[in-house]
C-alpha positions as CSV (number, residue, x, y, z in Angstrom):
1,M,-0.7,43.6,-30.1
2,F,-1.0,39.8,-29.7
3,E,2.1,38.0,-30.8
4,V,0.9,34.4,-30.9
5,F,-2.4,33.2,-32.3
6,I,-3.5,29.7,-31.2
7,S,-5.7,27.7,-33.6
8,Y,-7.4,24.5,-32.3
9,A,-10.6,22.5,-32.2
10,R,-12.6,23.7,-29.2
11,S,-14.6,20.5,-29.0
12,T,-11.6,18.3,-28.2
13,T,-8.5,20.2,-27.4
14,E,-9.4,23.3,-25.4
15,R,-7.6,22.0,-22.4
16,E,-4.4,21.5,-24.4
17,A,-4.8,24.9,-26.0
18,I,-5.1,26.6,-22.6
19,Q,-2.1,24.7,-21.4
20,I,-0.1,25.9,-24.4
21,E,-1.4,29.4,-24.0
22,E,-0.4,29.6,-20.3
23,A,3.0,28.2,-21.0
24,L,3.6,30.9,-23.7
25,R,2.3,33.6,-21.4
26,A,4.7,32.4,-18.6
27,L,7.5,33.1,-21.1
28,G,6.2,36.6,-21.6
29,Y,4.4,36.3,-24.9
30,S,1.0,37.9,-25.5
31,V,-1.4,35.1,-26.7
32,W,-4.7,35.2,-28.5
33,R,-7.3,32.4,-28.9
34,D,-11.0,32.6,-29.7
35,N,-12.2,32.8,-26.1
36,L,-11.2,36.5,-26.5
37,I,-13.7,37.3,-29.2
38,P,-15.8,40.4,-28.1
39,A,-19.5,39.9,-27.7
40,H,-20.3,42.7,-30.2
41,R,-18.0,41.5,-33.0
42,L,-18.5,39.1,-35.8
43,Y,-16.6,35.8,-35.3
44,G,-15.0,35.7,-38.8
45,D,-14.0,39.4,-38.8
46,V,-12.1,39.1,-35.5
47,L,-10.4,35.9,-36.6
48,D,-9.2,37.5,-39.8
49,E,-7.9,40.6,-38.0
50,R,-6.0,38.5,-35.3
51,L,-4.5,36.1,-37.9
52,K,-3.1,39.0,-39.9
53,A,-1.8,40.8,-36.8
54,A,-0.1,37.8,-35.2
55,K,3.6,37.2,-35.6
56,A,3.2,33.5,-35.1
57,V,0.3,31.1,-35.5
58,V,0.4,27.9,-33.4
59,V,-1.9,25.2,-34.8
60,V,-2.9,22.5,-32.3
61,W,-3.6,19.5,-34.5
62,S,-5.9,16.7,-33.5
63,A,-8.3,14.4,-35.3
64,A,-11.0,16.9,-34.8
65,A,-8.9,19.8,-35.9
66,A,-7.9,18.0,-39.1
67,K,-11.6,17.9,-40.0
68,S,-12.4,21.4,-38.9
69,P,-12.8,23.9,-41.8
70,W,-12.0,26.7,-39.3
71,V,-8.6,25.2,-38.2
72,R,-7.6,24.2,-41.7
73,S,-8.4,27.7,-43.0
74,E,-6.4,29.4,-40.2
75,A,-3.5,27.0,-40.8
76,E,-3.5,27.7,-44.6
77,N,-3.5,31.4,-44.0
78,A,-0.6,31.1,-41.6
79,R,1.3,28.8,-44.1
80,V,0.9,31.3,-46.9
81,D,2.1,34.1,-44.6
82,G,5.1,32.1,-43.4
83,K,4.2,32.1,-39.7
84,L,2.8,28.6,-39.2
85,I,4.0,26.5,-36.2
86,Q,2.5,23.0,-36.0
87,L,2.1,20.6,-33.1
88,T,0.0,17.5,-32.6
89,V,-1.6,16.4,-29.3
90,D,-3.0,13.0,-30.4
91,G,-0.8,11.9,-33.3
92,A,-3.7,11.9,-35.8
93,R,-2.7,12.2,-39.5
94,L,-2.4,15.8,-40.7
95,P,-4.4,16.9,-43.8
96,M,-2.5,17.9,-47.0
97,P,-0.4,19.9,-47.5
98,F,0.4,20.2,-43.7
99,D,1.6,16.6,-43.6
100,Q,4.6,17.8,-45.6
101,I,5.6,20.4,-42.9
102,E,7.5,19.7,-39.6
103,C,5.1,19.1,-36.7
104,A,6.1,18.9,-33.0
105,N,4.8,15.8,-31.2
106,L,3.2,16.9,-27.9
107,V,1.2,13.7,-27.4
108,G,1.1,13.2,-23.6
109,W,2.8,16.5,-22.9
110,S,1.9,17.8,-19.4
111,G,3.7,21.2,-19.4
112,E,7.3,20.2,-18.9
113,A,9.4,23.2,-20.0
114,E,12.4,21.1,-21.0
115,A,10.5,18.6,-23.1
116,P,12.2,18.4,-26.5
117,A,9.0,18.8,-28.5
118,W,8.0,21.9,-26.5
119,R,11.5,23.4,-26.8
120,K,11.0,23.0,-30.6
121,V,7.8,24.9,-30.4
122,V,9.3,27.7,-28.3
123,G,12.3,27.9,-30.7
124,S,9.9,28.5,-33.6
125,V,8.0,31.1,-31.6
126,V,11.2,32.9,-30.8
127,D,12.2,32.8,-34.5
128,L,8.9,34.3,-35.7
129,A,7.9,36.6,-32.8
130,G,11.3,37.4,-31.2
131,K,12.4,36.7,-27.7
132,A,9.9,37.8,-25.1
133,I,10.8,40.1,-22.2
134,E,10.3,37.9,-19.1
135,S,8.8,40.3,-16.7
136,E,5.5,40.6,-14.9
137,P,4.0,43.5,-17.0
138,A,4.9,41.7,-20.2
139,Q,2.5,38.9,-19.3
140,V,-0.3,41.3,-19.6
141,P,0.1,42.8,-23.1
142,E,0.1,46.5,-23.8
143,Q,-2.9,47.2,-25.9
144,G,-6.0,49.4,-26.0
145,P,-8.4,49.4,-23.0
146,S,-9.5,45.9,-22.2
147,V,-11.4,44.2,-19.3
148,C,-12.6,40.9,-18.0
149,V,-15.8,41.0,-15.9
150,T,-15.8,38.0,-13.6
151,A,-19.1,36.5,-12.2
152,F,-20.1,38.6,-9.3
153,A,-20.3,36.6,-6.0
154,N,-23.7,35.9,-4.5
155,M,-23.6,37.3,-1.0
156,S,-27.3,36.9,-0.3
157,D,-28.4,34.6,2.5
158,D,-30.3,32.5,-0.1
159,P,-28.0,30.6,-2.4
160,E,-30.8,30.4,-5.0
161,Q,-30.3,34.2,-5.5
162,E,-27.2,33.3,-7.6
163,Y,-29.4,33.8,-10.7
164,F,-29.6,37.5,-9.8
165,S,-25.9,38.0,-9.2
166,D,-25.1,36.2,-12.5
167,G,-27.6,38.3,-14.3
168,I,-26.1,41.6,-13.0
169,S,-22.6,40.4,-14.1
170,E,-23.9,39.4,-17.6
171,D,-25.7,42.7,-18.1
172,I,-22.5,44.7,-17.2
173,I,-20.6,42.6,-19.7
174,T,-23.3,43.4,-22.3
175,D,-23.2,47.1,-21.5
176,L,-19.4,47.3,-21.8
177,S,-19.4,45.3,-25.0
178,K,-21.3,48.1,-26.6
179,V,-18.3,50.4,-26.3
180,A,-16.4,50.2,-29.5
181,A,-13.1,51.4,-28.0
182,L,-13.1,48.8,-25.2
183,F,-12.2,45.1,-25.6
184,V,-14.4,42.9,-23.3
185,V,-13.9,39.2,-22.7
186,A,-17.0,37.3,-23.6
187,R,-19.4,36.3,-20.8
188,T,-18.9,32.5,-21.4
189,S,-15.2,32.8,-21.2
190,A,-15.2,35.0,-18.2
191,F,-17.7,32.8,-16.4
192,A,-15.5,29.8,-17.0
193,L,-13.4,31.2,-14.1
194,K,-16.3,31.0,-11.7
195,G,-15.1,29.4,-8.5
196,K,-11.7,28.6,-10.0
197,V,-9.5,31.8,-10.2
198,A,-9.2,34.1,-7.2
199,D,-6.3,36.2,-8.4
200,A,-7.2,39.0,-10.7
201,R,-3.7,39.0,-12.1
202,E,-4.1,35.4,-13.1
203,A,-7.4,36.2,-14.9
204,A,-5.7,39.1,-16.7
205,R,-2.9,36.9,-17.9
206,R,-5.2,34.2,-19.0
207,F,-7.3,36.5,-21.2
208,G,-4.6,39.0,-22.1
209,V,-6.4,42.0,-20.7
210,R,-5.2,45.0,-18.8
211,H,-8.0,45.1,-16.2
212,V,-10.3,42.8,-14.3
213,L,-13.7,43.7,-12.7
214,T,-14.7,41.7,-9.7
215,G,-17.6,42.2,-7.4
216,S,-20.4,40.8,-5.2
217,V,-24.2,41.2,-5.0
218,R,-26.4,41.0,-1.9
219,K,-30.2,41.1,-2.5
220,A,-32.5,41.1,0.4
221,G,-36.1,42.2,0.4
222,G,-36.4,45.4,-1.5
223,R,-32.7,46.4,-1.2
224,V,-29.6,45.5,-3.2
225,R,-26.0,46.0,-2.3
226,I,-23.4,45.8,-5.1
227,S,-19.6,46.0,-4.4
228,A,-17.3,46.3,-7.4
229,Q,-13.5,46.7,-7.9
230,L,-11.6,47.3,-11.0
231,I,-8.1,45.7,-10.7
232,D,-5.0,46.5,-12.7
233,G,-4.0,43.1,-14.2
234,A,-0.3,43.9,-14.1
235,T,0.1,45.1,-10.6
236,G,-2.9,43.8,-8.8
237,G,-3.7,47.3,-7.5
238,Q,-7.2,48.8,-7.4
239,V,-7.9,51.3,-10.1
240,W,-11.5,52.0,-8.9
241,A,-13.8,50.6,-6.3
242,E,-17.3,51.4,-5.0
243,R,-20.1,50.0,-2.9
244,Y,-23.7,50.8,-3.7
245,D,-26.6,50.4,-1.4
246,R,-29.9,51.0,-3.2
247,D,-33.5,50.3,-3.4
248,L,-34.1,47.3,-5.8
249,Q,-36.3,49.6,-8.0
250,D,-33.1,51.5,-8.8
251,I,-31.3,48.5,-10.2
252,F,-31.3,49.7,-13.9
253,A,-29.9,53.1,-13.0
254,L,-27.3,51.4,-10.8
255,Q,-26.2,49.2,-13.6
256,D,-25.8,52.3,-15.8
257,E,-23.9,54.0,-13.1
258,I,-21.4,51.1,-12.7
259,S,-20.9,50.8,-16.4
260,H,-20.2,54.5,-16.9
261,A,-17.9,54.5,-13.8
262,I,-15.8,51.7,-15.4
263,V,-15.6,53.5,-18.7
264,D,-14.5,56.6,-17.0
265,A,-11.9,54.8,-14.9
266,L,-10.5,53.2,-18.1
267,K,-10.4,56.7,-19.7
268,V,-12.5,55.5,-22.6
269,R,-14.4,57.9,-24.7
270,L,-18.1,57.0,-24.7
271,L,-20.0,58.0,-27.9
272,P,-23.5,59.4,-27.5
273,E,-25.1,56.4,-29.3
274,E,-23.2,54.0,-27.1
275,S,-24.4,55.8,-24.0
276,R,-28.0,55.5,-25.3
277,S,-27.5,51.8,-26.1
278,I,-26.3,51.1,-22.6
279,A,-29.4,52.7,-21.1
280,Q,-31.6,50.3,-23.1
281,R,-32.8,47.5,-20.8
282,G,-35.7,46.0,-22.6
283,T,-37.9,46.8,-19.7
284,D,-38.2,49.4,-17.0
285,N,-39.9,47.1,-14.6
286,V,-37.7,45.4,-12.0
287,E,-40.1,42.6,-11.2
288,A,-40.3,41.6,-14.9
289,Y,-36.5,41.8,-15.2
290,D,-36.1,39.6,-12.1
291,L,-38.6,37.0,-13.5
292,L,-36.7,36.9,-16.8
293,L,-33.4,36.3,-15.0
294,M,-34.9,33.3,-13.2
295,A,-36.4,31.9,-16.4
296,R,-33.2,32.3,-18.3
297,Q,-31.2,30.4,-15.7
298,A,-33.9,27.7,-15.6
299,Y,-33.8,27.2,-19.4
300,V,-30.0,26.7,-19.4
301,N,-29.7,24.5,-16.3
302,G,-33.1,22.7,-16.2
303,D,-33.9,19.0,-16.1
304,Q,-35.2,18.3,-19.6
305,G,-38.0,15.8,-19.6
306,D,-39.3,17.0,-16.3
307,P,-42.6,18.8,-17.1
308,R,-41.9,21.2,-14.2
309,W,-38.9,22.5,-16.2
310,T,-41.0,23.9,-19.0
311,E,-43.9,24.8,-16.7
312,S,-41.5,27.0,-14.6
313,I,-40.1,28.8,-17.6
314,I,-43.6,29.4,-19.1
315,R,-45.0,30.6,-15.8
316,L,-42.2,33.0,-15.1
317,C,-42.2,34.5,-18.6
318,R,-45.9,34.7,-18.9
319,R,-46.0,36.7,-15.6
320,A,-43.2,39.0,-16.9
321,T,-45.2,39.7,-20.1
322,E,-48.3,40.5,-18.1
323,I,-46.3,43.0,-16.0
324,D,-44.6,44.5,-19.1
325,P,-46.3,43.5,-22.4
326,N,-43.5,45.2,-24.3
327,Y,-40.7,43.1,-22.9
328,A,-39.3,41.4,-26.0
329,Q,-36.9,39.0,-24.2
330,A,-39.7,37.8,-22.0
331,W,-41.8,36.9,-25.0
332,A,-38.8,35.2,-26.6
333,Y,-38.1,33.0,-23.6
334,L,-41.9,32.3,-23.2
335,A,-41.8,30.9,-26.8
336,L,-38.7,28.9,-25.9
337,G,-40.4,27.3,-23.0
338,Q,-43.5,26.5,-25.1
339,V,-41.4,25.0,-27.9
340,A,-39.6,22.8,-25.4
341,A,-42.9,21.6,-23.9
342,A,-44.3,20.8,-27.4
343,Y,-41.1,19.0,-28.5
344,T,-41.0,16.8,-25.4
345,H,-44.6,16.3,-24.3
346,G,-46.7,17.2,-27.3
347,E,-48.4,20.3,-26.1
348,T,-49.4,22.6,-28.9
349,S,-46.7,25.0,-30.2
350,A,-49.2,27.5,-31.7
351,D,-48.7,29.8,-28.7
352,A,-45.0,29.6,-29.2
353,T,-45.3,31.0,-32.7
354,A,-47.4,33.9,-31.5
355,A,-44.9,34.7,-28.7
356,A,-42.0,34.6,-31.0
357,E,-43.6,36.9,-33.5
358,R,-44.5,39.3,-30.7
359,A,-40.9,39.3,-29.6
360,L,-39.7,40.1,-33.1
361,A,-42.3,42.8,-33.5
362,L,-41.0,44.5,-30.4
363,N,-37.3,44.0,-31.3
364,P,-36.4,42.7,-34.8
365,N,-32.7,42.5,-33.7
366,L,-33.2,40.1,-30.8
367,A,-31.1,37.0,-31.3
368,E,-33.2,34.9,-28.9
369,A,-36.4,35.7,-31.0
370,H,-34.8,34.6,-34.3
371,T,-33.4,31.5,-32.5
372,V,-36.8,30.3,-31.3
373,R,-38.3,31.0,-34.7
374,A,-35.6,28.8,-36.2
375,R,-36.5,26.1,-33.7
376,I,-40.2,26.3,-34.6
377,H,-39.4,26.1,-38.4
378,S,-37.1,23.1,-37.8
379,D,-39.6,21.2,-35.6
380,A,-42.1,21.7,-38.4
381,G,-39.7,20.3,-41.0
382,D,-39.1,23.7,-42.7
383,H,-35.4,23.3,-42.8
384,E,-34.6,26.2,-45.3
385,D,-36.5,28.7,-43.2
386,A,-34.9,27.3,-40.0
387,A,-31.4,27.7,-41.5
388,R,-32.1,31.3,-42.6
389,E,-33.4,32.3,-39.1
390,I,-30.6,30.7,-37.2
391,E,-28.0,32.3,-39.3
392,I,-29.6,35.7,-38.6
393,A,-29.4,34.9,-34.8
394,L,-25.7,33.9,-35.1
395,H,-25.0,37.1,-37.0
396,I,-26.6,39.2,-34.3
397,D,-24.9,37.4,-31.5
398,P,-22.0,35.2,-32.5
399,Q,-21.3,34.4,-28.8
400,S,-24.8,33.2,-28.0
401,W,-24.9,29.7,-26.5
402,L,-28.6,29.4,-27.3
403,A,-28.1,30.3,-31.0
404,A,-25.1,27.9,-31.3
405,Y,-26.9,25.0,-29.6
406,T,-30.1,25.6,-31.7
407,A,-28.0,25.7,-34.9
408,G,-26.8,22.3,-34.0
409,L,-30.4,21.0,-33.7
410,V,-31.4,22.8,-36.9
411,Y,-28.6,21.3,-39.1
412,L,-28.8,17.8,-37.6
413,A,-32.5,17.8,-38.3
414,S,-31.8,18.7,-41.9
415,Q,-29.3,15.8,-42.3
416,A,-26.1,18.0,-42.2
417,P,-24.1,16.3,-39.4
418,Q,-20.8,18.1,-40.3
419,E,-22.4,21.5,-40.0
420,A,-24.2,20.4,-36.8
421,I,-20.9,19.3,-35.3
422,R,-19.4,22.7,-35.9
423,H,-22.2,24.4,-34.0
424,Y,-22.4,21.8,-31.2
425,E,-18.6,22.3,-30.7
426,A,-19.2,26.0,-30.4
427,A,-22.1,25.6,-28.0
428,Q,-20.3,23.2,-25.6
429,A,-17.4,25.6,-25.5
430,L,-19.6,28.5,-24.6
431,D,-21.2,26.9,-21.6
432,D,-19.5,24.3,-19.4
433,T,-22.9,23.2,-18.0
434,D,-24.3,22.4,-21.5
435,I,-24.9,18.7,-21.3
436,V,-26.9,18.2,-24.5
437,S,-24.3,19.4,-27.0
438,P,-21.6,16.8,-26.0
439,Q,-24.3,14.1,-26.2
440,M,-25.3,15.2,-29.7
441,L,-21.7,15.4,-30.7
442,M,-21.4,11.7,-29.7
443,S,-24.4,10.9,-32.0
444,C,-23.0,13.0,-34.9
445,Y,-19.6,11.3,-34.7
446,E,-21.2,7.9,-34.5
447,A,-23.2,8.7,-37.6
448,L,-20.0,9.6,-39.4
449,G,-18.2,6.5,-38.1
450,D,-15.6,8.6,-36.3
451,R,-14.7,6.5,-33.2
452,S,-12.1,8.9,-31.9
453,G,-14.6,11.7,-32.2
454,V,-17.2,9.7,-30.2
455,L,-14.6,9.0,-27.4
456,R,-13.6,12.7,-27.2
457,A,-17.3,13.8,-27.1
458,A,-17.9,11.2,-24.3
459,G,-15.1,12.8,-22.3
460,L,-16.6,16.2,-22.8
461,A,-20.0,14.9,-21.7
462,I,-18.5,13.6,-18.4
463,T,-16.9,17.0,-17.7
464,H,-20.1,19.0,-18.5
465,V,-22.3,16.6,-16.6
466,E,-20.1,17.1,-13.5
467,A,-20.5,20.9,-13.9
468,A,-24.3,20.6,-14.3
469,L,-24.6,18.3,-11.2
470,A,-22.5,20.7,-9.2
471,R,-25.5,23.1,-9.6
472,D,-28.3,20.5,-9.2
473,R,-27.3,17.1,-8.0
474,N,-30.8,15.8,-8.8
475,N,-30.8,16.6,-12.5
476,A,-31.8,13.2,-13.8
477,F,-31.3,14.1,-17.4
478,A,-27.7,15.0,-16.7
479,I,-27.2,11.8,-14.8
480,A,-28.5,9.8,-17.7
481,I,-26.3,11.5,-20.3
482,G,-23.3,10.9,-18.0
483,A,-24.3,7.2,-17.8
484,D,-24.2,6.8,-21.6
485,A,-20.8,8.6,-21.8
486,L,-19.4,6.3,-19.2
487,A,-20.6,3.3,-21.2
488,V,-19.0,4.6,-24.3
489,L,-15.7,4.9,-22.4
490,G,-16.0,1.3,-21.2
491,Q,-16.9,2.1,-17.6
492,F,-19.9,-0.3,-17.7
493,A,-20.4,-0.8,-13.9
494,R,-20.4,2.9,-13.2
495,A,-22.7,3.5,-16.2
496,K,-25.2,0.9,-14.8
497,E,-25.1,2.6,-11.4
498,Q,-25.8,6.0,-12.9
499,M,-28.7,4.8,-15.0
500,Q,-30.3,3.4,-11.9
501,R,-29.7,6.7,-10.1
502,A,-31.3,8.7,-12.9
503,L,-34.4,6.5,-13.0
504,L,-34.7,6.6,-9.2
505,T,-34.3,10.3,-9.1
506,D,-37.0,11.0,-11.7
507,P,-38.8,7.7,-12.7
508,D,-41.4,9.3,-14.9
509,N,-39.0,11.5,-17.0
510,I,-39.6,10.4,-20.6
511,V,-36.3,12.0,-21.8
512,V,-34.4,10.0,-19.2
513,Q,-36.2,6.9,-20.2
514,A,-35.4,7.4,-23.9
515,N,-31.8,8.0,-23.1
516,V,-31.5,4.9,-20.9
517,A,-33.3,2.8,-23.5
518,G,-30.7,3.8,-26.1
519,T,-27.8,3.1,-23.7
520,L,-29.2,-0.4,-22.8
521,A,-29.7,-1.3,-26.5
522,A,-26.4,0.2,-28.0
523,R,-23.9,-0.2,-25.1
524,F,-25.2,-3.3,-23.2
525,G,-27.2,-5.3,-25.8
526,E,-30.1,-5.6,-23.3
527,L,-32.8,-5.3,-25.9
528,D,-35.8,-6.5,-23.8
529,A,-34.9,-4.0,-21.0
530,A,-34.6,-1.2,-23.7
531,L,-38.0,-2.1,-25.1
532,D,-39.6,-2.1,-21.6
533,M,-38.2,1.4,-21.1
534,L,-39.6,2.6,-24.5
535,A,-43.0,1.1,-23.7
536,S,-43.3,3.5,-20.8
537,A,-42.0,6.6,-22.7
538,L,-43.4,6.4,-26.2
539,P,-47.1,6.9,-25.3
540,R,-46.3,10.2,-23.7
541,M,-43.8,11.7,-26.2
542,G,-44.3,14.8,-28.3
543,R,-43.6,14.9,-32.0
544,G,-40.1,16.3,-31.6
545,L,-38.8,13.7,-29.1
546,F,-40.5,10.9,-31.1
547,D,-38.7,12.0,-34.3
548,L,-35.4,12.1,-32.4
549,V,-36.1,8.5,-31.2
550,T,-36.9,7.5,-34.8
551,R,-33.5,8.8,-36.0
552,S,-31.5,7.5,-33.0
553,R,-28.7,5.1,-34.2
554,K,-28.5,3.8,-30.6
555,L,-31.8,2.1,-31.1
556,D,-30.7,0.3,-34.3
557,P,-30.4,-3.0,-32.4
558,V,-34.1,-3.1,-31.7
559,R,-35.3,-1.4,-34.9
560,D,-36.5,-4.7,-36.6
561,D,-38.0,-6.1,-33.4
562,P,-41.8,-6.6,-33.9
563,R,-42.5,-5.1,-30.5
564,F,-40.6,-2.0,-31.3
565,R,-42.3,-1.6,-34.7
566,S,-45.7,-2.0,-33.0
567,M,-44.9,0.6,-30.4
568,M,-43.6,3.1,-32.9
569,A,-46.7,2.6,-35.2
570,D,-49.0,3.2,-32.2
571,A,-47.1,6.4,-31.3
572,Q,-47.1,7.6,-34.9
573,A,-50.9,7.1,-35.1
574,R,-51.4,8.9,-31.8
575,L,-49.3,11.9,-32.9
576,A,-51.0,12.1,-36.3
577,A,-54.4,12.1,-34.7
578,Q,-53.4,14.9,-32.4
579,A,-52.1,16.9,-35.3
580,G,-55.4,16.5,-37.1
581,R,-57.5,17.9,-34.3
């Protein structure tokens, strides 16, 4: 039983929500927030269950939370049930009727236990949930079987093999999430601890689970070694541990064996259909599986605008489908790569449609396949069909970063910025290396005239860019987004340095050039320099990127310039001629 439910806007106040969560856990309370939604459950259903079960609901108000339909709905349910506790972290005006209710002012709070406003919050929690028992076991709530699977460490000699260790961890999370009697922390939440939390007890407290699975993977040649340990979150003791040395061809059987061993160690009853579901891998071919893991990592962490990015994804997935023509996920990611290439550089997307349809024919319940079909419809201007497909994808996998990110694109293209914001907020919270969603949030908030939202999104962009560059310091697209965010935050000298760095790193990247042009025009007023940058990029753009440039508010300062109009007309004529071929 979770005693305290925390409601907040993930796009702007997740750091504050985590701080409040950890402070309440330190007092012995069991705390729930939406990072604990299981991968196999519908978002709305879980929220409704947890709201009803909680003894107290702490609403973290901010400017973004006041506009969030999710936060307002949760706050209203708590108000009606008599268990609402309010606090503000930025002093923004509260929406009605919450502006008539006492609200603790935690603006600038950095965790001081004796701060008057925090003592007010704790007093309300005590009134509603009772006084917590301050003991170590109480920090990990008694509940049904629950586990957090942390990212397995890559112990291979080659650091680039991390895609494989991440893939193994993700697949174990997916397997365990199929067990109805077991609560499993979502992949994106668990992976947020990567390289940050070494103590399993700390991870257990953070996510409110009884057990934590840690491990490592070493892949060399045709062999793989996987070590795994199941840790009791209350005591830090080992519940189960094993080391496996196998031929790489046995990787699927090994994953099944590990998942079943964990289920047995947790004394969870596995239903026959759940056992069959765990055994379904999408392919029986290890080489095809390995290629997909590489393509999946490349798609999330790649340098957009660099043709090698899409070429790599397409090449890897095409080879995977040649090896196993019935591998639905490989067909879906092949389509994603082809759509990205068409969007940016103008290659035909006809092949993408065929690949997406092939994926759906093989697996109608594959979220990635519905996602890419939504993207194809959106890029073609079929907004109604795009919305229908992306909602199917979100229903199948509510925790999918890819579906949330694509939903943002779909709704922004259909001129629904508020809906786009909701999905971009979800996407950036699901992956801390997602650099596009914070950038698009800046654009959405600018379109709505919400300056505070723009500033918060810029701060998010800086954080995400730093995470992305930790993986690839030469990601020119990430550097360019960081430069624009720095300029928004008034750090103009650093922004100029980063723009130069992005252009030197990848001088021919048209997405980087388009981003830099917008920053020069909107943040610096350097209109001639912006037009020079566009003169290089526009003749090489695909329809999707051209349409994005057409809608970009950052280019408003040059929109009436005769040179800009001429370049845009030439690009429009070129794209129309290509479409008519």
